[in-house]
C-alpha positions in Angstrom: 24.5 -14.7 -22.6 21.6 -12.2 -22.2 18.2 -13.6 -21.8 15.2 -12.6 -23.9 13.4 -11.2 -21.0 16.3 -9.0 -20.0 16.7 -7.8 -23.5 12.9 -6.9 -23.8 13.2 -5.2 -20.3 16.1 -3.1 -21.6 14.2 -2.1 -24.6 10.9 -1.2 -23.0 11.7 -0.3 -19.4 11.7 3.3 -18.1 15.2 4.6 -17.5 16.0 6.1 -14.0 15.9 9.6 -15.3 12.4 9.1 -16.6 11.3 7.8 -13.3 12.7 10.7 -11.4 10.9 13.0 -13.9 7.6 11.2 -12.9 8.5 11.6 -9.3 9.3 15.3 -9.6 6.2 16.0 -11.7 4.0 14.1 -9.2 5.5 16.0 -6.2 5.0 19.3 -8.0 1.4 18.4 -8.8 0.8 17.7 -5.0 2.4 21.1 -4.1 0.3 22.9 -6.8 -3.0 21.1 -5.5 -2.4 22.4 -1.7 -1.3 25.7 -3.0 -4.4 26.0 -5.3 -6.7 25.0 -2.3 -5.1 27.8 -0.2 -5.2 30.3 -3.0 -9.0 29.6 -3.4 -9.4 29.8 0.4 -7.7 33.0 1.0 -8.0 35.0 -2.2 -10.8 33.5 -3.9 -11.5 32.3 -7.6 -9.5 33.9 -10.1 -8.7 33.2 -13.8 -7.2 29.9 -15.1 -3.6 31.3 -15.1 -3.0 31.8 -11.5 0.4 30.5 -10.3 -0.8 27.3 -8.7 -2.7 26.3 -11.9 0.5 27.0 -13.9 2.5 24.8 -11.6 -0.2 22.0 -12.0 -0.3 22.3 -15.8 3.5 22.2 -15.9 3.7 19.0 -13.7 1.0 17.2 -16.0 3.1 18.4 -19.1 6.3 16.9 -17.7 4.6 13.6 -17.0 2.9 13.7 -20.4 6.4 14.2 -22.2 7.8 11.2 -20.2 4.9 9.0 -21.3 5.3 10.1 -24.9 8.9 9.4 -24.8 8.4 6.0 -23.2 5.9 5.0 -26.0 8.4 6.2 -28.8 11.3 4.5 -27.3 9.4 1.2 -26.7 8.2 1.3 -30.3 11.6 2.0 -31.6 13.2 -0.8 -29.6 10.5 -3.5 -30.2 9.5 -2.5 -33.9 6.1 -3.9 -32.8 3.0 -2.3 -31.6 1.9 -5.4 -29.9 5.2 -5.8 -28.0 4.9 -2.1 -27.1 1.4 -2.5 -25.7 2.7 -5.6 -23.8 5.1 -3.5 -21.9 4.5 -3.7 -18.2 2.5 -0.7 -17.3 2.8 1.2 -20.5 -0.9 0.9 -21.8 -2.2 1.5 -18.4 0.0 4.7 -17.9 -1.1 6.0 -21.3 -4.9 5.4 -20.5 -4.3 7.1 -17.0 -2.4 10.0 -18.6 -5.5 10.4 -21.0 -8.0 10.3 -18.2 -5.9 12.8 -16.0 -5.5 15.3 -18.9 -9.1 15.0 -19.9 -10.2 15.9 -16.3 -9.6 19.6 -17.0 -12.0 20.0 -19.8 -14.5 17.8 -18.0 -14.3 20.1 -15.1 -14.9 23.1 -17.4 -18.0 21.3 -18.9 -19.2 20.4 -15.4 -19.0 24.1 -14.2 -20.7 25.3 -17.4 -23.5 22.8 -16.9 -24.0 23.0 -13.0 -22.3 26.3 -12.1 -19.1 26.9 -10.1 -18.6 24.8 -7.1 -15.9 24.0 -4.4 -16.8 20.4 -4.0 -13.7 18.2 -4.1 -15.8 15.0 -4.6 -17.3 16.3 -7.9 -16.9 13.7 -10.8 -14.1 15.6 -12.6 -12.1 16.3 -9.6 -12.1 12.6 -8.6 -11.5 11.7 -12.1 -8.2 13.6 -11.8 -7.2 12.1 -8.5 -7.9 8.6 -9.7 -6.2 9.1 -13.1 -3.0 10.4 -11.3 -3.0 7.4 -8.8 -3.4 4.8 -11.6 -0.6 6.5 -13.6 1.8 6.2 -10.5 0.7 2.6 -10.2 1.5 2.0 -13.9 4.9 3.5 -13.5 5.5 1.3 -10.4 4.5 -1.7 -12.4 7.5 -1.1 -14.7 9.9 0.4 -12.3 8.9 -1.2 -9.0 11.5 -4.0 -9.3 14.3 -2.4 -11.4 14.5 1.3 -10.3 16.6 2.5 -7.3 15.1 2.2 -3.9 14.9 5.9 -3.4 13.0 6.4 -6.7 10.6 3.6 -5.8 10.0 5.2 -2.3 9.5 8.5 -4.2 6.7 7.0 -6.5 5.1 5.4 -3.4 5.1 9.0 -1.8 3.3 10.4 -4.8 0.9 7.5 -4.7 0.0 8.1 -1.0 -0.2 11.8 -1.4 -2.4 11.6 -4.5 -4.9 9.3 -2.8 -4.9 11.3 0.4 -6.2 14.4 -1.5 -9.5 12.8 -1.4 -9.8 13.9 2.2 -8.3 17.4 1.6 -11.6 19.1 2.4 -11.7 17.6 5.9 -8.2 18.5 6.5 -8.7 22.2 5.5 -11.9 22.4 7.7 -14.2 23.1 4.7 -16.1 19.7 4.7 -18.9 19.4 2.1 -20.2 16.1 3.5 -20.6 14.5 6.9 -17.4 14.6 9.0 -18.1 11.0 10.2 -17.0 9.9 6.6 -13.4 11.2 7.2 -12.1 8.2 9.2 -13.6 5.4 6.8 -12.3 7.2 3.8 -8.8 7.8 5.2 -8.6 4.1 6.3 -9.7 3.1 2.7 -7.1 5.3 1.0 -4.4 4.6 3.5 -4.7 0.8 3.6 -5.4 0.6 -0.1 -2.3 2.6 -1.1 -0.2 0.6 1.4 -1.3 -2.6 -0.1 -0.3 -1.4 -3.6 3.0 -0.1 -2.2 3.8 -3.4 -0.4 2.9 -5.2 -3.5 4.7 -3.3 -6.2 7.7 -1.7 -4.3 10.0 -4.6 -3.7 11.4 -3.6 -0.3 11.2 -5.3 3.0 9.9 -2.1 4.8 8.4 0.3 2.2 5.5 1.7 4.2 7.5 3.3 6.9 9.7 5.7 4.7 6.7 6.3 2.5 4.5 7.5 5.4 7.2 9.5 7.0 8.3 11.2 3.8 4.6 12.0 3.0 4.3 13.7 6.4 7.6 15.6 5.9 6.4 16.8 2.5 3.2 18.1 4.1 5.2 20.0 6.6 7.4 21.5 3.8 4.2 22.6 2.1 2.7 24.1 5.3 5.7 26.2 6.1 5.0 29.0 3.5 1.4 28.9 4.4 2.1 29.5 8.0 4.7 32.3 7.1 2.2 34.1 4.9 -0.7 33.7 7.5 -2.7 31.5 5.3 -5.0 28.8 6.8 -2.8 25.6 6.9 -4.2 22.1 6.3 -3.9 19.4 8.9 -0.9 17.2 9.2 -2.5 13.7 9.2 -0.6 12.1 12.0 -3.1 9.2 12.0 -1.3 8.0 8.9 1.6 6.9 11.4 -0.7 3.9 12.3 0.2 2.5 8.9 3.7 1.7 10.1 2.3 -1.4 11.7 2.3 -2.9 8.3 6.0 -3.1 8.4 5.8 -5.3 11.4 7.7 -8.7 11.5 6.6 -11.3 9.1 5.3 -13.4 12.0 2.4 -11.0 12.2 1.1 -12.3 9.0 -2.2 -11.0 7.7 -3.0 -9.7 11.2 -1.0 -6.5 10.5 -3.8 -5.1 8.3 -6.6 -4.9 10.9 -3.9 -3.9 13.4 -2.8 -1.0 11.3 -6.5 0.1 10.9 -7.0 0.0 14.6 -3.7 2.0 15.0 -4.9 4.6 12.5 -8.3 4.9 14.3 -6.7 5.4 17.8 -4.4 8.1 16.4 -7.2 9.9 14.6 -9.1 9.9 18.0 -6.1 11.4 19.7 -5.6 13.9 17.0 -9.3 15.0 17.1 -9.3 15.2 21.0 -6.2 17.2 21.0 -7.2 19.6 18.3 -4.4 18.6 15.8 -7.1 17.5 13.4 -9.9 19.7 12.2 -12.4 16.7 12.4 -14.1 16.9 15.8 -14.3 14.2 18.3 -17.9 13.4 18.1 -18.0 12.4 14.3 -14.7 10.5 14.9 -16.3 8.6 17.8 -19.3 7.8 15.7 -17.1 6.4 12.8 -15.0 4.5 15.3 -18.0 2.9 16.8 -18.7 1.4 13.3 -15.2 0.7 12.2 -13.6 -0.6 15.4 -15.7 -3.8 15.9 -15.2 -4.9 12.3 -11.4 -4.3 12.6 -11.3 -6.1 15.9 -13.3 -9.1 14.6 -11.1 -9.3 11.7 -7.9 -9.1 13.8 -9.2 -11.9 16.2 -10.0 -14.1 13.3 -6.9 -13.4 11.4 -4.7 -13.7 14.4 -6.1 -17.2 15.3 -5.6 -18.4 11.8 -2.0 -17.0 11.9 -1.3 -18.8 15.2 -2.7 -22.0 13.7 -0.3 -21.6 10.7 2.6 -20.9 13.0 2.1 -23.4 15.7 1.8 -26.8 14.2 2.9 -30.4 15.0 6.2 -30.9 13.2 5.3 -34.5 12.5 1.7 -34.2 11.1 1.4 -30.4 10.5 -1.9 -30.2 12.2 -2.6 -27.0 14.1 -3.2 -26.5 18.0 -3.1 -30.0 19.1 -1.9 -33.1 17.4 -5.1 -35.1 17.8 -3.2 -38.3 16.8 -0.3 -37.7 19.2 -2.4 -36.0 21.9 0.4 -33.6 22.4 -0.2 -29.8 22.5 1.3 -28.2 19.5 3.2 -25.6 21.6 5.0 -28.5 23.3 5.7 -30.0 19.9 7.0 -26.8 18.5 9.3 -26.2 21.4 10.7 -29.8 21.2 11.2 -29.3 17.5 13.1 -26.2 17.9 15.5 -27.9 20.3 16.1 -31.0 18.3 15.6 -29.7 14.8 14.4 -33.1 13.5 14.1 -34.1 9.9 10.8 -34.9 8.7 11.8 -37.8 6.7 14.7 -40.2 6.6 15.7 -42.7 4.1 17.2 -46.2 4.9 18.9 -48.7 2.8 15.7 -50.4 1.9 13.7 -47.2 1.1 12.1 -44.1 2.4 10.6 -44.4 6.0 8.6 -41.5 7.2 6.9 -41.3 10.6 3.2 -40.0 10.3 1.0 -39.4 13.2 -1.9 -41.7 13.5 0.0 -44.8 12.3 0.2 -47.8 14.6 3.8 -47.2 15.1 3.5 -43.5 15.9 0.7 -44.2 18.5 3.2 -46.4 20.5 5.6 -43.4 20.7 4.0 -40.5 19.4 6.2 -37.6 19.8 9.7 -38.5 21.1 10.6 -41.0 18.4 9.8 -38.4 15.6 11.1 -35.3 17.3 14.3 -36.6 19.1 15.8 -38.1 16.0 15.1 -41.8 16.6 12.5 -44.0 14.9 9.8 -46.1 16.4 10.0 -49.9 16.3 7.1 -50.1 14.0 8.8 -47.7 11.6 12.0 -49.8 11.6 9.9 -52.9 11.1 8.2 -51.4 8.1 11.4 -50.2 6.6 
């Protein structure tokens, strides 16, 4: 029998074809953005109907049609505006689509009021980037658990690529602000996007294929630039440090500051070797501010993760069982060899050994970990 939740999901969920249309439109938008940046760098400003602009408008139009179809299908299936608005991600996607579409006239008004500029961090440009990122997040809210793995990774690539556009000026060697800002902003967008991807893309290792696919897409975009002799943007190899986020589960929360340190180290290597357009000096300046904070966070989180991992199997206290007076590492080793049960039930009722009780103080560890019970415990049972 079909559950109500499954039925509602079938009526309001995005079909795979629509998800792939969003992925295709998002990737086309990324290509158009880099193409437009190269066009303005090599040719200069032209009219509004240059090829990269047409491709960008077309990608926005495709995503807009998907959103319109999603709303109509949800309304038709639920026959309720309230149920339609309650569809996971739908209201957020429509709002983000309106914001993204409204960024174009806002940009025109901005230029009319303040003149033409080439600053990526102007309010209309940032509005477009944020709107695109939120739109992808909204689609992930709906399709992150039901779509195919490849389509979910595709959405994740669009999300990471869209947020990474914020630092495009630094990667094309035309910075409008201090170059020391590049590393902190890169860390913010990289770790922030990765957190969203790990949360919404239900996959054991979602960050690794996302980062590798994003770098591969960048290389594919750069190939025509190199062939035609245009200036090519950097390949942000520092993003490879995000692969630390797919470390084994025992790393716990320590993987986040560790990933930040890995990104910082790779960016220092890229700046020193000339792979990155950001010089070494501003990167070192940013690292001197960022690294101590990341290192302190890693130390604090690692200690807490060790506390949670290494505990007394009898009383669950970290580090050292203060009642048993036995190091937790020793207790953990014994527990793995003997695999004791934390509680046993006798004919007269439950009997559970707890550290700190008079019986457990007589035989603190061996009785609880080697499968036996202390005399005091038997007496109480």
